[in-house]
N, C-alpha and C positions, 0 to 999 in steps of 0.2 A: 860304317853303321855295317851291322852282318846281313847276313841272304838266312831267311827264316826257312826258306827253301833246303838247304843244306843239310844233312843226315849226319851224325858223327863219323857213320860205315859207309858212306857214298868214299866211292872207291875214286870218284874225279877231285878227291878231296885232300890226297891224301901226301899231299904236298910233291907231287911231281911233275914240273910240267908239260900242258898237253894243248898239241897242235889244234887248234879251234876254230875250225872254216863255218862257223857258223853265222849268221849276221843277221842283227833286227832291227826296225827302220823306225824314224822317229815320224809316219805317213800317222795320221789321225781321222779315219773316216769313218763311220757312224753306222752302223750294221746295230738295228734293233733295239735294245736297251743297251749294248755293248760298242765299247772303241774297237778298231781295228787297225792293228799294223802287218807288213809283212815278216815274213820270216824266211831267207834264203841261206845257201852251203855250198857250198864246193861242188859237191855229189850227194844224186839225188841219197845214195847210203846218209849221207851223216844228216843228211836232213829227215830226212824218218825216222833214223835215231834217235835226233832230237825232241823234233817231234811227238813218240814214246814214251820217251823221258818226261813232258812236261804233258802228258795227258790228251794228248791233242790228235781223233782221232784220224782215222789215214784219207774217210769219205769227204775229209776236208785239205785233199792235197788239190790247188790248182793246177799240175800240169811243170811248175819248174817253181812253186814259192805255197807257203800255207800264210790267208790271213788267221791273222790268230790276237787274241783280245789283250789288254794290257796286260792282267791278271799273267796271262803263257807268257807275257812276254817276261816282266818278271822274273820269273823262273828260266825260262832260256838265258836271262841275263846270268843270273846265279848261279848255274848249272856252264856259266861262261862262255855264252854268243857273247857276240861283238856289238856294238851299235851303231847307228852310223844312219845317215838323213835317208831323204826316202829321194833324195834327187842321185846321188852313191849307188842305191840298191836300183834306182830304173836307167842309170849307167850299166851295173854289171852287168844286168841284167839284159842287155839290149847289144854289148861287145858280145857274151854267151851266147846269143842266137844269133849273131852274124859269124862267131867261128869258132863257138863251140867249147869255151874257156872260160872261166869265172874272172877277172882278174881281180886287183887286190883294190880297194873301198879307195884309197888313193889317187888312186889316178887314174880311174875305170871311168869317169867326168873327160879329161884328158882323150885317154885311147879311142872312147868313145866318136870325139868330134875331130879326131884324127883319123882315124876308118871311116866317119859321115865320108869326110871332106876326102876322101882315096878314092872312094864308091862314088862321089859326086863328080871327079875330074874323068871316070872311066866312061860313065853309062850316065847320064843326069836323067834317063829315066825313071831310075828306082827311087821310088815314094822313102822317104827318111825324115 
């Protein structure tokens, strides 16, 4: 199945490999008449660039992610965003909040559990 949003003159569809570090999760939260999910990225620049590319206004930025509707999610995937689970998205953001680095989705939850356990051994008063 092709992507309806790709255009023949799209430079991201030119056959060269592009390292994409934008992710969309599978959360489904109702907001008015829309169903929403999260879009995150390794850097704010990459996140804002994808948001602009799929037509999401900067005012919808939530500080470290965008909440986007499913149509925008489909567009982001067409433009190279990787699909992840809501749990992976949450773990990735927790690790980034703690370390400043966004881990890959396949190890994010293990890293978060490790970080949480190490910190709990040091100071049990830290709320995790």
